[in-house]
N, CA and C atoms as a LAMMPS dump frame, in Angstrom:
ITEM: TIMESTEP
0
ITEM: NUMBER OF ATOMS
264
ITEM: BOX BOUNDS ff ff ff
-5.0000000000000000e+02 5.0000000000000000e+02
-5.0000000000000000e+02 5.0000000000000000e+02
-5.0000000000000000e+02 5.0000000000000000e+02
ITEM: ATOMS id mol type element x y z
1 1 1 N 121.185 -18.298 463.962
2 1 2 C 121.728 -17.121 464.618
3 1 3 C 121.127 -16.98 466.008
4 2 1 N 121.821 -16.275 466.861
5 2 2 C 121.318 -16.019 468.207
6 2 3 C 120.123 -15.094 468.128
7 3 1 N 119.357 -15.058 469.183
8 3 2 C 118.231 -14.144 469.218
9 3 3 C 116.94 -14.767 468.741
10 4 1 N 116.956 -16.042 468.335
11 4 2 C 115.729 -16.702 467.928
12 4 3 C 115.236 -16.262 466.571
13 5 1 N 113.951 -16.503 466.361
14 5 2 C 113.321 -16.189 465.084
15 5 3 C 112.244 -15.157 465.334
16 6 1 N 112.191 -14.146 464.459
17 6 2 C 111.188 -13.099 464.584
18 6 3 C 109.865 -13.525 463.981
19 7 1 N 108.855 -12.645 464.036
20 7 2 C 107.525 -12.959 463.516
21 7 3 C 107.532 -13.311 462.022
22 8 1 N 108.493 -12.804 461.288
23 8 2 C 108.558 -13.071 459.851
24 8 3 C 109.176 -14.434 459.544
25 9 1 N 109.63 -15.146 460.57
26 9 2 C 110.302 -16.413 460.348
27 9 3 C 111.796 -16.255 460.145
28 10 1 N 112.261 -15.024 460.145
29 10 2 C 113.684 -14.723 459.984
30 10 3 C 114.259 -14.257 461.305
31 11 1 N 115.572 -14.36 461.481
32 11 2 C 116.176 -13.814 462.702
33 11 3 C 115.956 -12.303 462.769
34 12 1 N 115.827 -11.75 463.962
35 12 2 C 115.688 -10.292 464.098
36 12 3 C 116.897 -9.581 463.496
37 13 1 N 116.728 -8.323 463.055
38 13 2 C 117.829 -7.608 462.39
39 13 3 C 119.125 -7.533 463.191
40 14 1 N 119.067 -7.451 464.494
41 14 2 C 120.277 -7.318 465.302
42 14 3 C 120.864 -8.638 465.768
43 15 1 N 120.3 -9.758 465.327
44 15 2 C 120.736 -11.067 465.811
45 15 3 C 122.243 -11.314 465.644
46 16 1 N 122.861 -10.948 464.508
47 16 2 C 124.304 -11.197 464.389
48 16 3 C 125.142 -10.453 465.443
49 17 1 N 124.659 -9.304 465.893
50 17 2 C 125.399 -8.554 466.909
51 17 3 C 125.352 -9.25 468.262
52 18 1 N 124.287 -9.988 468.507
53 18 2 C 124.173 -10.716 469.768
54 18 3 C 125.304 -11.731 469.882
55 19 1 N 125.617 -12.401 468.762
56 19 2 C 126.715 -13.378 468.775
57 19 3 C 128.037 -12.722 469.153
58 20 1 N 128.277 -11.516 468.665
59 20 2 C 129.511 -10.795 469
60 20 3 C 129.479 -10.367 470.471
61 21 1 N 128.366 -9.781 470.886
62 21 2 C 128.259 -9.256 472.251
63 21 3 C 128.455 -10.328 473.306
64 22 1 N 128.027 -11.563 473
65 22 2 C 128.127 -12.632 473.988
66 22 3 C 129.252 -13.62 473.704
67 23 1 N 130.202 -13.209 472.852
68 23 2 C 131.407 -13.987 472.649
69 23 3 C 131.271 -15.228 471.781
70 24 1 N 130.175 -15.352 471.061
71 24 2 C 130.006 -16.516 470.184
72 24 3 C 130.698 -16.307 468.839
73 25 1 N 131.024 -15.058 468.542
74 25 2 C 131.732 -14.744 467.298
75 25 3 C 132.663 -13.577 467.586
76 26 1 N 133.853 -13.611 466.995
77 26 2 C 134.809 -12.522 467.157
78 26 3 C 134.304 -11.288 466.411
79 27 1 N 134.544 -10.095 466.948
80 27 2 C 134.169 -8.88 466.212
81 27 3 C 135.002 -8.763 464.937
82 28 1 N 134.432 -8.12 463.947
83 28 2 C 135.129 -7.951 462.663
84 28 3 C 135.571 -6.499 462.508
85 29 1 N 136.737 -6.328 461.882
86 29 2 C 137.288 -5.008 461.607
87 29 3 C 137.73 -4.968 460.156
88 30 1 N 137.698 -3.786 459.554
89 30 2 C 138.179 -3.66 458.188
90 30 3 C 139.676 -3.956 458.176
91 31 1 N 140.194 -4.55 457.074
92 31 2 C 141.61 -4.916 457.027
93 31 3 C 142.543 -3.712 457.156
94 32 1 N 142.164 -2.613 456.546
95 32 2 C 142.957 -1.392 456.623
96 32 3 C 142.1 -0.309 457.274
97 33 1 N 142.436 0.08 458.512
98 33 2 C 141.632 1.108 459.178
99 33 3 C 141.571 2.388 458.345
100 34 1 N 140.421 3.058 458.352
101 34 2 C 140.302 4.282 457.565
102 34 3 C 141.198 5.396 458.114
103 35 1 N 141.713 6.188 457.196
104 35 2 C 142.5 7.349 457.616
105 35 3 C 141.537 8.389 458.183
106 36 1 N 141.948 9.043 459.229
107 36 2 C 141.115 10.092 459.806
108 36 3 C 142.005 11.105 460.503
109 37 1 N 141.51 12.315 460.589
110 37 2 C 142.221 13.399 461.267
111 37 3 C 141.317 13.879 462.396
112 38 1 N 141.839 13.926 463.623
113 38 2 C 141.004 14.353 464.746
114 38 3 C 140.405 15.741 464.525
115 39 1 N 139.12 15.86 464.796
116 39 2 C 138.466 17.164 464.765
117 39 3 C 138.707 17.891 466.084
118 40 1 N 138.919 17.116 467.146
119 40 2 C 139.253 17.661 468.461
120 40 3 C 140.759 17.496 468.648
121 41 1 N 141.474 18.588 468.563
122 41 2 C 142.943 18.538 468.682
123 41 3 C 143.403 18.125 470.08
124 42 1 N 142.507 18.105 471.044
125 42 2 C 142.88 17.772 472.411
126 42 3 C 142.802 16.293 472.756
127 43 1 N 142.504 15.437 471.793
128 43 2 C 142.428 14.003 472.092
129 43 3 C 143.795 13.47 472.51
130 44 1 N 143.803 12.612 473.531
131 44 2 C 145.075 11.99 473.923
132 44 3 C 145.256 10.682 473.155
133 45 1 N 146.351 10.003 473.393
134 45 2 C 146.671 8.794 472.649
135 45 3 C 145.641 7.685 472.801
136 46 1 N 145.148 7.481 474.022
137 46 2 C 144.17 6.409 474.217
138 46 3 C 142.839 6.745 473.558
139 47 1 N 142.47 8.023 473.553
140 47 2 C 141.235 8.431 472.878
141 47 3 C 141.375 8.249 471.369
142 48 1 N 142.538 8.605 470.814
143 48 2 C 142.758 8.41 469.38
144 48 3 C 142.712 6.93 469.024
145 49 1 N 143.266 6.088 469.88
146 49 2 C 143.235 4.644 469.636
147 49 3 C 141.796 4.125 469.655
148 50 1 N 141 4.609 470.6
149 50 2 C 139.593 4.185 470.69
150 50 3 C 138.812 4.626 469.458
151 51 1 N 139.049 5.85 469.003
152 51 2 C 138.357 6.354 467.808
153 51 3 C 138.764 5.527 466.598
154 52 1 N 140.05 5.283 466.422
155 52 2 C 140.524 4.49 465.296
156 52 3 C 139.938 3.091 465.291
157 53 1 N 139.881 2.467 466.468
158 53 2 C 139.307 1.127 466.571
159 53 3 C 137.827 1.155 466.212
160 54 1 N 137.112 2.141 466.713
161 54 2 C 135.677 2.233 466.428
162 54 3 C 135.412 2.476 464.942
163 55 1 N 136.217 3.301 464.311
164 55 2 C 136.022 3.579 462.886
165 55 3 C 136.338 2.358 462.028
166 56 1 N 137.146 1.454 462.542
167 56 2 C 137.506 0.24 461.806
168 56 3 C 136.546 -0.919 462.074
169 57 1 N 135.67 -0.779 463.072
170 57 2 C 134.772 -1.866 463.462
171 57 3 C 133.683 -2.089 462.415
172 58 1 N 133.457 -3.353 462.084
173 58 2 C 132.358 -3.697 461.18
174 58 3 C 131.086 -3.992 461.961
175 59 1 N 131.226 -4.452 463.188
176 59 2 C 130.071 -4.802 464
177 59 3 C 129.733 -3.647 464.947
178 60 1 N 130.483 -3.53 465.999
179 60 2 C 130.366 -2.408 466.915
180 60 3 C 131.639 -2.335 467.738
181 61 1 N 131.834 -1.222 468.397
182 61 2 C 133.006 -1.043 469.254
183 61 3 C 132.524 -0.674 470.647
184 62 1 N 133.233 -1.153 471.634
185 62 2 C 132.926 -0.851 473.021
186 62 3 C 134.052 0.016 473.565
187 63 1 N 133.71 1.206 474.008
188 63 2 C 134.687 2.117 474.606
189 63 3 C 134.445 2.07 476.109
190 64 1 N 135.44 1.607 476.856
191 64 2 C 135.264 1.473 478.297
192 64 3 C 136.49 1.982 479.028
193 65 1 N 136.29 2.309 480.285
194 65 2 C 137.379 2.786 481.119
195 65 3 C 136.834 3.423 482.376
196 66 1 N 137.718 3.747 483.302
197 66 2 C 137.294 4.369 484.556
198 66 3 C 136.685 5.755 484.325
199 67 1 N 135.944 6.237 485.312
200 67 2 C 135.379 7.585 485.214
201 67 3 C 136.479 8.637 485.004
202 68 1 N 136.163 9.62 484.207
203 68 2 C 137.079 10.74 484.013
204 68 3 C 138.208 10.501 483.042
205 69 1 N 138.139 9.432 482.241
206 69 2 C 139.243 9.123 481.33
207 69 3 C 139.007 9.594 479.898
208 70 1 N 137.863 10.245 479.643
209 70 2 C 137.629 10.815 478.323
210 70 3 C 136.815 9.97 477.369
211 71 1 N 136.048 9.031 477.92
212 71 2 C 135.221 8.173 477.056
213 71 3 C 134.198 8.998 476.279
214 72 1 N 133.524 9.91 476.952
215 72 2 C 132.511 10.729 476.275
216 72 3 C 133.149 11.567 475.184
217 73 1 N 134.31 12.124 475.444
218 73 2 C 135.03 12.907 474.434
219 73 3 C 135.365 12.033 473.232
220 74 1 N 135.795 10.807 473.477
221 74 2 C 136.121 9.887 472.382
222 74 3 C 134.87 9.531 471.586
223 75 1 N 133.758 9.278 472.274
224 75 2 C 132.516 8.915 471.579
225 75 3 C 132.01 10.089 470.743
226 76 1 N 132.134 11.298 471.244
227 76 2 C 131.746 12.471 470.449
228 76 3 C 132.596 12.534 469.182
229 77 1 N 133.878 12.278 469.303
230 77 2 C 134.761 12.281 468.128
231 77 3 C 134.354 11.189 467.139
232 78 1 N 134.011 10.008 467.647
233 78 2 C 133.565 8.916 466.771
234 78 3 C 132.327 9.35 465.988
235 79 1 N 131.377 9.944 466.676
236 79 2 C 130.149 10.405 466.016
237 79 3 C 130.465 11.456 464.961
238 80 1 N 131.298 12.432 465.311
239 80 2 C 131.652 13.478 464.351
240 80 3 C 132.368 12.901 463.122
241 81 1 N 133.241 11.929 463.346
242 81 2 C 133.948 11.29 462.242
243 81 3 C 132.976 10.527 461.343
244 82 1 N 132.056 9.81 461.929
245 82 2 C 131.075 9.052 461.142
246 82 3 C 130.182 9.994 460.333
247 83 1 N 129.754 11.077 460.947
248 83 2 C 128.942 12.065 460.219
249 83 3 C 129.751 12.656 459.06
250 84 1 N 131.017 12.973 459.312
251 84 2 C 131.871 13.558 458.276
252 84 3 C 132.075 12.61 457.096
253 85 1 N 132.055 11.298 457.368
254 85 2 C 132.237 10.355 456.265
255 85 3 C 130.915 9.843 455.695
256 86 1 N 129.816 10.488 456.103
257 86 2 C 128.513 10.204 455.496
258 86 3 C 127.721 9.062 456.103
259 87 1 N 128.149 8.56 457.243
260 87 2 C 127.407 7.477 457.887
261 87 3 C 126.11 8.026 458.459
262 88 1 N 125.16 7.116 458.594
263 88 2 C 123.88 7.503 459.17
264 88 3 C 123.609 6.717 460.433
């Protein structure tokens, strides 16, 4: 795995994510995205798409875009959704 070997002789805990972040492995998503209902009724279509993609991600999701497009609002929704479904 990427990231070398840690002091224990094993790869560091985040090593598999390094492969995704640097394009050595495709990100993984659940086959059927989880159903969710927006807690913020003001989300636009692109924000809803970003939240849905993030909730379906097995590795991690990257939310990007120009300033003022609602990334922070989308990330807050992702956090609220994860908390609501018991994620830590």
